[in-house]
C-alpha positions, 0 to 999 in steps of 0.5 A, spaced: 977 772 414 980 776 420 973 780 420 969 773 421 974 771 427 973 778 430 965 777 430 966 770 432 970 772 438 965 777 440 959 772 440 963 768 446 963 770 453 968 767 458 965 764 464 968 767 470 968 761 474 970 755 469 973 760 464 969 756 459 967 760 452 960 760 452 956 763 446 953 770 447 945 768 446 940 768 452 938 760 452 945 758 452 948 763 457 942 760 461 943 753 461 950 754 463 948 758 469 945 752 471 950 747 469 956 750 470 959 745 475 965 750 478 960 755 480 959 756 488 952 755 490 949 758 496 945 751 497 941 746 492 935 751 491 940 756 488 939 753 481 943 759 477 949 762 478 951 768 473 957 767 469 959 774 469 958 776 476 956 774 483 948 774 482 945 767 483 937 765 484 933 760 484 928 761 478 930 761 470 926 768 469 930 771 474 936 769 471 934 771 464 932 778 466 939 779 470 943 776 464 940 781 459 943 787 463 950 783 461 948 782 454 944 788 452 946 795 450 939 797 449 936 801 455 930 804 452 927 806 458 929 814 460 928 818 466 925 825 463 928 828 469 936 826 469 936 822 463 938 815 466 937 810 462 935 803 464 933 796 461 927 794 465 920 798 466 920 796 473 926 799 475 924 805 471 918 806 475 922 805 481 927 810 479 922 815 478 918 814 484 924 814 489 929 819 486 924 824 483 917 823 487 913 821 481 907 817 484 906 811 480 898 811 481 895 805 478 888 808 479 889 815 475 892 815 468 898 819 468 904 821 463 910 818 467 916 819 462 918 817 455 921 811 452 926 811 446 927 806 441 929 811 436 922 814 436 920 818 442 914 814 445 909 816 451 908 811 456 902 811 460 900 807 466 892 806 467 890 801 472 897 797 473 897 796 465 903 800 461 901 803 454 906 805 449 904 811 444 909 812 438 909 819 437 910 820 429 916 823 426 915 831 424 
C-alpha cells in the first residue's frame, strides 16, 4: 500500500503559484498553466504561465515544449564534442553552431552528431530536414 502511495505522490506536481496538486501529464499541466487563477499574467495575451517556474507564453505549443523540460528526464540529443545532453533538436543544433562552430548548412549533407536512445544513431541534415539512422548493435 505504501509503494502505490509513493507512486501516486510522484505523479503529482505542486503548482508554485496556487499550491494545487496537478497530475504530472502534459495535457493536465497545460490546462493548469492556462486556468490557474492565481498566476500573474503579464497581460491578457499571455494565456499560459508555467506552474514550476516564471516562464510564460501565448501559445499552447510553446508551453507544451517548455513543460517537457520539467517533466522529462529523456535528453536524447547529445553533443559529440562536450557530451552535453538536450531534450530538443533545435537546441542541439544551436549549441553545435554557437559553442563548437559546426555550420548547420541546409544545402549540404553533413553528419552533425549523435542521438542516444539506448542505441547510437547518426543524425543527418539535408535541405533542412532531419534524418535519423539507427546503427545496428554489434
